[in-house]
C-alpha positions in Angstrom: 0.0 0.0 0.0 1.3 3.5 -0.7 1.7 5.2 2.2 3.6 8.5 0.7 0.7 8.7 -1.9 -2.0 12.1 -1.5 -5.3 11.4 -3.3 -8.5 13.8 -2.5 -11.9 14.2 -3.6 -13.1 18.3 -3.3 -17.1 19.3 -3.8 -19.1 21.1 -2.2 -20.8 18.2 -0.5 -23.9 20.1 -0.1 -24.7 17.1 1.9 -22.3 14.3 1.1 -24.0 11.3 0.1 -23.5 7.3 -0.3 -22.9 8.5 -3.9 -19.4 10.1 -3.0 -18.1 8.0 -0.2 -18.2 5.0 -2.1 -16.5 6.5 -5.0 -14.0 7.4 -3.0 -13.8 4.0 -1.3 -13.2 2.4 -4.5 -10.6 4.6 -5.9 -8.8 3.9 -2.2 -8.4 0.8 -3.3 -8.0 0.5 -6.6 -4.7 2.9 -6.1 -4.0 1.0 -3.1 -3.2 4.1 -0.8 -3.8 4.1 3.0 -6.3 6.8 2.5 -8.4 9.2 0.1 -9.1 13.1 1.5 -12.5 14.3 1.1 -12.6 18.4 0.7 -15.6 20.6 1.2 -15.2 23.1 -0.8 -15.6 26.9 1.0 -17.0 29.4 -1.8 -17.0 27.3 -5.2 -16.7 29.3 -8.3 -17.4 27.6 -11.0 -21.0 26.7 -9.8 -24.4 27.9 -7.3 -22.9 28.2 -3.6 -23.9 25.9 -1.7 -27.0 25.9 0.6 -25.4 25.2 3.9 -22.3 26.9 5.4 -18.9 25.5 4.7 -18.2 24.6 8.4 -22.0 22.8 8.5 -20.7 20.4 5.2 -17.0 20.0 6.6 -19.3 18.7 10.1 -21.0 16.5 8.0 -17.9 15.0 5.7 -16.6 14.2 9.5 -19.3 12.5 10.7 -19.4 10.8 7.2 -15.7 8.9 7.5 -16.0 9.3 11.2 -16.2 5.0 12.0 -13.8 4.6 8.1 -10.0 4.6 8.4 -9.7 4.9 4.7 -11.3 8.3 4.5 -10.3 11.6 6.1 -11.9 14.9 6.0 -9.5 18.3 5.3 -10.7 21.7 6.5 -8.3 23.4 5.0 -10.5 25.3 2.1 -13.5 26.0 4.5 -10.7 28.0 6.8 -9.1 29.5 4.2 -9.5 33.2 3.2 -9.4 32.5 -0.3 -12.0 31.8 -2.7 -12.2 28.1 -3.6 -9.8 27.7 -6.7 -8.5 24.1 -7.1 -4.9 25.5 -8.1 -4.2 27.5 -4.6 -5.2 23.9 -2.8 -2.6 21.7 -4.8 -0.3 24.5 -3.8 -1.2 24.2 -0.5 -0.4 20.7 -0.6 2.8 21.1 -2.3 4.1 23.6 0.3 3.4 20.3 2.6 4.6 17.8 1.0 7.1 19.2 -0.8 7.3 18.6 -5.2 8.0 14.7 -5.1 5.6 12.8 -3.2 2.8 11.8 -5.7 -0.8 13.8 -5.6 -3.8 12.6 -7.5 -7.1 14.5 -7.9 -10.3 13.3 -8.3 -12.6 14.4 -11.0 -16.2 13.5 -12.4 -15.4 13.4 -16.0 -17.8 16.7 -16.6 -15.6 18.3 -14.3 -12.2 17.1 -16.1 -14.1 18.2 -19.6 -14.3 21.6 -18.1 -11.5 22.0 -17.1 -10.5 24.9 -19.1 -12.5 27.1 -17.6 -11.2 26.7 -14.5 -8.7 29.2 -13.1 -5.0 28.5 -14.2 -6.3 25.3 -15.2 -3.1 24.8 -17.4 -1.2 24.3 -14.1 -3.1 21.6 -12.5 -0.9 18.7 -13.9 2.3 20.5 -13.1 1.2 20.0 -9.6 -0.8 16.7 -9.4 -1.9 13.6 -11.8 -5.9 13.3 -12.5 -8.3 10.7 -12.1 -11.3 11.0 -13.8 -14.1 8.9 -12.6 -16.6 7.9 -15.7 -19.9 6.2 -15.9 -20.6 2.6 -17.2 -21.8 4.1 -21.6 -20.6 7.9 -20.4 -20.0 9.4 -24.2 -16.2 11.0 -24.3 -16.8 13.8 -26.8 -13.9 16.2 -25.7 -13.2 19.5 -26.8 -10.3 19.9 -29.1 -8.0 21.5 -26.1 -9.1 18.6 -23.7 -8.5 16.2 -26.0 -5.0 17.4 -26.6 -4.9 16.8 -22.7 -5.8 13.6 -22.5 -3.7 12.6 -25.4 -0.7 13.8 -24.1 -1.1 12.6 -20.3 -3.3 9.6 -20.3 -1.7 6.9 -18.9 -3.6 3.3 -17.7 -0.8 2.1 -15.0 -1.3 2.7 -11.8 2.2 1.6 -10.5 3.9 3.7 -13.4 1.6 6.8 -12.6 2.4 6.7 -9.0 6.3 7.1 -9.6 5.7 10.4 -10.6 4.5 13.1 -8.1 2.3 15.0 -11.0 1.7 15.0 -14.6 -1.0 12.2 -15.9 -4.2 11.5 -16.1 -5.8 8.3 -15.6 -9.6 6.8 -16.5 -11.4 4.8 -14.0 -14.8 3.2 -14.6 -17.4 2.7 -11.5 -20.9 2.0 -10.8 -21.9 5.0 -8.8 -25.0 5.0 -7.1 -27.7 6.6 -8.3 -27.7 9.3 -5.7 -27.2 13.6 -6.0 -27.0 15.8 -3.2 -30.0 17.6 -5.7 -32.5 15.0 -4.8 -31.5 14.8 -0.9 -32.2 18.0 0.2 -35.1 17.9 -2.4 -36.6 15.2 0.0 -35.8 16.5 2.8 -37.1 19.7 2.0 -40.4 18.0 1.0 -41.2 16.2 4.1 -39.7 13.1 3.0 -36.4 10.6 4.8 -32.6 10.4 2.9 -32.2 7.2 4.8 -30.2 4.9 3.3 -28.8 7.7 0.7 -26.5 9.3 3.5 -24.9 8.0 6.5 -27.2 8.5 9.4 -24.4 10.5 11.1 -25.7 12.9 8.5 -28.6 12.7 8.9 -28.8 12.9 12.5 -27.1 15.8 12.2 -29.3 17.5 9.3 -32.1 16.5 12.1 -30.9 18.0 14.9 -29.7 21.5 12.7 -32.9 21.6 10.8 -30.7 21.8 7.5 -32.5 21.8 3.9 -36.0 23.4 5.3 -36.2 20.5 7.9 -39.3 21.1 9.8 -41.4 19.1 12.2 -42.9 17.0 10.1 -40.1 15.4 9.1 -39.8 13.8 12.9 -39.0 10.4 12.8 -38.6 9.4 9.5 
């Protein structure tokens, strides 16, 4: 098992659900690393702002991974004074880990294909490897820029990738759970239970803190 490899997955996690957790755990086992870090964003730049605060979403991630040693929460984006730019997060890792430790960032295919819209996106592969999670049957239709990036950086050998600190793109097909944070928020605000879509500890936190328009008629669900 690779002890010195840093693997992380960012997101709003609004709220974190079993699809996030299963993806992270499968990637941890596939790469053979000790842990995958789950990192809630503070203020994502290229998408709608989360409904709940960074601290609340961080609390839920911590509860979700509390009994799984292969997954860990990271607070750096939530407590940062900056907006959640991925390149700044990667530079933070490099200040901590140095230039030679392999760092892998997990992205869904849609996020990967949108990289040209990200701030300083052309620097990312100087700082990390990118693990792209694709759904079965996904039609890969990159723009010309991303087609070139994939052609120049793609690798299919995990061991070879982890011999270098950064610079590769590797694709992994997973069978995702059909769960979305939007679906969960809508269930809760509509008076329905999201149990078995999210960890019980997260559901209890939502009820206790009256998140996502949780109302009295949800009690007991």
